[in-house]
C-alpha positions in Angstrom: -11.6 12.9 -20.9 -9.5 13.5 -17.6 -8.8 9.8 -16.3 -8.8 5.9 -16.8 -9.5 4.2 -13.7 -8.3 0.6 -13.8 -10.6 -1.9 -12.1 -9.5 -5.5 -11.9 -12.4 -7.5 -10.1 -12.1 -11.3 -9.3 -15.8 -11.8 -8.1 -19.2 -10.0 -8.4 -21.0 -9.6 -5.2 -22.5 -6.6 -3.0 -18.8 -5.2 -1.9 -18.3 -5.1 -5.6 -21.7 -3.3 -6.5 -20.7 -0.9 -3.5 -17.0 -0.2 -5.1 -18.9 0.7 -8.5 -21.5 3.1 -6.7 -18.7 4.5 -4.8 -16.9 5.4 -8.1 -20.1 6.6 -9.7 -20.4 9.3 -7.1 -17.1 10.8 -8.0 -17.5 14.6 -8.7 -16.0 17.1 -11.0 -13.8 14.7 -13.2 -14.6 13.0 -16.4 -13.3 9.7 -16.5 -13.4 6.0 -18.3 -14.1 3.1 -16.0 -11.7 0.3 -17.4 -12.9 -2.9 -15.7 -10.9 -6.3 -16.2 -12.9 -9.4 -15.4 -10.5 -11.8 -14.1 -13.7 -14.0 -12.6 -12.6 -17.8 -12.8 -16.2 -18.2 -14.3 -17.2 -15.6 -16.4 -20.4 -17.3 -17.8 -22.7 -14.7 -16.0 -23.2 -11.6 -17.7 -22.2 -8.6 -15.7 -22.9 -5.9 -18.2 -25.8 -4.4 -16.4 -23.4 -3.5 -13.6 -22.2 -0.8 -15.8 -24.9 0.8 -17.6 -25.3 3.9 -15.6 -21.5 4.9 -16.4 -21.1 7.4 -19.5 -17.9 5.9 -20.4 -16.7 2.2 -19.7 -14.6 -0.6 -21.3 -15.1 -4.1 -20.2 -12.3 -6.6 -20.6 -11.0 -10.1 -19.7 -8.2 -11.9 -18.9 -9.6 -15.0 -19.6 -10.1 -16.0 -16.0 -8.2 -16.5 -13.1 -5.2 -15.3 -13.9 -4.4 -12.9 -11.2 -4.2 -9.1 -10.5 -0.9 -8.4 -12.4 -2.5 -9.9 -15.6 -5.4 -7.7 -14.8 -3.6 -4.6 -14.8 -1.7 -5.8 -17.7 -4.6 -6.1 -19.6 -6.3 -3.1 -18.9 -3.3 -0.9 -19.3 -3.4 -1.8 -22.9 -6.9 0.3 -23.1 -5.5 3.7 -21.6 -5.7 7.0 -23.4 -6.3 9.7 -20.9 -3.6 11.7 -19.6 -4.3 10.4 -16.2 -4.3 6.8 -14.8 -5.8 5.7 -11.4 -5.9 2.4 -9.6 -8.9 1.3 -7.7 -9.6 -2.4 -6.0 -13.3 -4.0 -6.8 -14.1 -4.3 -3.0 -13.1 -0.8 -1.5 -14.7 2.7 -1.5 -13.4 6.2 -2.5 -14.3 9.8 -1.4 -16.3 11.9 -4.2 -13.7 14.3 -4.5 -10.4 11.9 -4.8 -9.8 12.1 -8.6 -10.6 15.6 -8.8 -8.1 16.4 -6.0 -5.4 14.2 -7.4 -5.5 15.4 -10.7 -5.0 19.1 -9.6 -1.8 17.4 -7.8 -0.6 16.1 -10.7 -0.1 19.6 -12.6 3.3 19.7 -11.0 4.0 15.8 -9.8 4.2 12.5 -11.7 2.3 10.7 -9.0 -0.3 11.4 -6.3 -1.3 9.2 -3.3 -3.7 10.0 -0.4 -4.3 8.8 3.1 -6.0 5.6 3.5 -8.8 4.7 6.1 -9.1 1.2 7.0 -13.0 0.1 7.6 -14.4 -3.1 8.2 -17.4 -4.7 6.1 -19.7 -3.8 9.1 -18.8 0.0 8.6 -16.9 -0.1 11.7 -12.9 1.4 11.6 -10.0 -0.4 11.8 -6.7 0.7 13.4 -3.5 0.0 11.7 -1.3 -2.0 13.7 2.0 -1.2 12.2 1.3 2.4 12.4 0.3 5.1 10.0 1.6 8.5 8.6 0.2 11.8 10.0 2.1 14.1 8.0 1.6 16.2 5.0 4.7 15.0 3.3 5.9 11.6 2.2 9.3 10.1 1.4 10.1 6.7 -0.1 12.2 5.6 2.7 9.0 4.5 4.5 8.5 1.6 2.1 11.1 0.0 4.0 8.9 -0.2 7.0 6.0 -1.5 4.9 3.7 -0.4 1.9 3.2 3.2 2.8 2.1 4.7 -0.2 2.0 1.7 -2.0 -1.6 0.9 -2.7 -4.7 1.7 -4.9 -4.9 5.2 -3.8 -2.3 5.9 -6.8 -3.3 8.6 -9.4 -0.4 9.4 -12.0 0.4 10.6 -15.2 0.0 7.9 -17.7 3.6 8.2 -18.9 4.6 7.4 -15.4 2.6 4.2 -15.4 3.5 2.7 -18.6 7.2 3.6 -18.1 7.2 2.1 -14.4 4.5 -0.6 -14.0 5.6 -4.2 -14.6 3.1 -7.3 -14.1 3.5 -10.7 -12.9 1.7 -12.8 -10.9 3.7 -12.6 -7.7 2.3 -10.8 -4.4 2.7 -7.2 -3.4 2.8 -5.9 -6.7 1.8 -2.4 -5.8 4.8 -2.4 -3.1 7.5 -4.1 -5.7 6.7 -1.4 -8.0 7.0 1.6 -5.5 10.3 0.2 -4.3 11.4 0.2 -7.7 10.2 3.7 -9.0 9.3 6.0 -6.1 12.8 7.2 -5.2 13.1 8.6 -9.1 9.7 9.9 -8.6 8.1 13.4 -7.9 5.1 12.6 -5.5 2.4 14.5 -3.9 0.9 13.2 -0.8 -2.7 14.2 0.3 -3.1 13.7 4.1 -6.9 13.0 4.0 -8.6 9.7 3.8 -9.6 9.8 0.2 -9.3 6.0 -0.4 -11.3 3.3 2.1 -9.6 -0.1 2.3 -12.0 -2.6 3.5 -10.3 -5.4 5.2 -11.7 -9.2 5.0 -10.8 -12.6 5.5 -10.2 -13.7 1.9 -7.3 -11.3 1.5 -3.9 -13.3 1.2 -2.5 -11.4 4.4 -5.2 -13.0 6.6 -3.2 -16.3 6.2 0.1 -15.0 7.9 2.0 -18.0 7.8 1.5 -18.7 4.3 1.9 -15.1 3.5 5.5 -14.8 4.9 6.7 -17.5 2.7 5.6 -15.8 -0.4 7.5 -12.3 0.3 10.8 -13.3 -1.1 10.5 -11.2 -4.3 9.3 -8.5 -1.9 12.5 -9.2 0.1 14.9 -8.5 -3.0 13.5 -5.3 -4.0 13.5 -4.1 -0.3 17.1 -4.8 -0.2 17.7 -2.9 -3.4 16.0 0.0 -1.7 17.7 0.0 1.5 21.1 -0.3 -0.6 20.0 3.2 -2.3 20.1 4.7 1.2 23.6 3.4 1.9 22.0 0.7 4.5 24.0 -2.5 3.6 23.1 -4.7 6.6 19.5 -6.2 5.4 19.3 -9.6 6.5 15.9 -11.5 6.1 15.3 -11.4 9.8 15.6 -7.6 9.8 13.3 -7.5 7.1 10.6 -9.4 8.8 11.0 -7.2 12.2 10.9 -3.9 10.1 8.6 -4.6 7.0 6.2 -7.0 8.1 6.0 -6.9 11.9 2.7 -8.3 12.1 3.8 -11.7 10.7 5.5 -14.5 12.9 8.9 -13.4 13.2 12.3 -15.5 13.6 14.0 -13.8 16.8 15.2 -10.3 17.6 18.1 -9.2 14.9 19.4 -7.2 17.8 22.4 -5.4 17.1 21.7 -5.1 13.0 18.4 -3.7 13.9 19.9 -1.0 16.2 22.4 0.1 13.8 20.2 0.0 11.0 17.4 1.9 12.6 19.8 4.5 13.7 21.4 5.1 10.3 17.7 5.5 9.2 17.0 8.3 11.7 20.0 10.0 10.7 18.7 9.9 7.2 15.6 11.5 8.3 17.2 14.3 10.1 16.5 16.7 7.2 13.0 15.6 6.8 10.2 18.2 7.7 9.5 18.1 11.4 6.1 16.0 11.1 7.6 13.7 9.1 10.3 13.1 11.5 7.9 12.3 14.1 6.0 9.6 11.7 9.6 7.8 11.0 10.3 8.0 14.9 7.1 6.5 15.6 7.0 3.9 13.2 10.7 2.7 14.3 9.2 2.7 18.0 6.8 0.5 16.9 9.0 -1.8 15.1 11.2 -2.4 18.2 7.6 -3.2 20.0 6.6 -5.7 17.4 10.0 -7.5 17.5 10.0 -7.6 21.2 6.3 -8.9 21.6 7.3 -11.6 18.9 10.3 -12.8 20.6 10.3 -15.8 22.9 12.9 -14.2 25.0 12.4 -13.3 28.8 10.0 -10.5 29.6 12.9 -8.4 31.0 15.1 -8.8 27.7 12.0 -8.0 25.7 11.2 -4.8 27.8 15.2 -3.9 27.6 15.2 -4.5 23.5 11.9 -2.1 23.2 13.6 0.4 24.9 16.1 0.4 22.3 13.6 2.2 20.3 12.7 5.9 21.3 11.5 7.2 24.6 7.8 7.8 23.7 7.7 3.9 23.5 5.6 3.2 26.7 2.5 5.0 25.0 2.2 2.8 22.1 2.9 -0.2 23.9 -1.1 -0.8 24.2 -1.3 -0.3 20.5 1.1 -2.9 19.6 0.5 -5.8 22.3 -3.4 -6.1 22.2 
């Protein structure tokens, strides 16, 4: 057996069936599907959904315990040398697991590019910006959950040593900020994981979501300090890490000093990764300007503190 796939699920619907079908189409890899049932009502038998899988394990949290508890329950059953995550309403490329396991011959964790799709099949752009480089660095976690998602495929021992489980939001992001700086990571710059957006996600309720992010902010401060970034206020976190949420104003001088330090740190990056970093920082200035209640002149002047290419990106963030 090459792989265990951890699949927490909280409801059974057409999207869940499509996710299972997507996993079933995986090629050139042997796997055990570990499905963790977290439905609040588990009276309906769901065993028929899994009959086509050669190897599968169905576990239960007892119902309604959340994502972290589901992962904790599923992790007890891990046996294969590699572990992968999967969300129960997403889709996967047939070669995702094969290509990632190949990368794990000389890395501890593999992540892939994402493609965001709507449930009607259309594509969805990322307002906060995407990575285009074939390389990855954990400093990008300071700007959002870049690489912290269900595209993870890792050596089992890495997951056992680094995963932690709670019922707070953004668990993947918080694990990544704790573990990625000391992890050997491979990045496959192909959209091998299809993330489907829907209205029931916690991020859809933006105002409520912002008030649930303090545990993320605490991990973010720790990561920032590891890169010698000492000025790390909550308004700065809001502006650079969660720019799509309602902000608290412009952390002007702090943000300028902070982003300059990050850019200097990135001077040793591979050129395409430097471009990604520069564009993401530029977007943060645009978002901060858009979310501000300052005058238009002040907002444009602030945006220009980003980088010269801010104008071509203006349309993407102000729509």
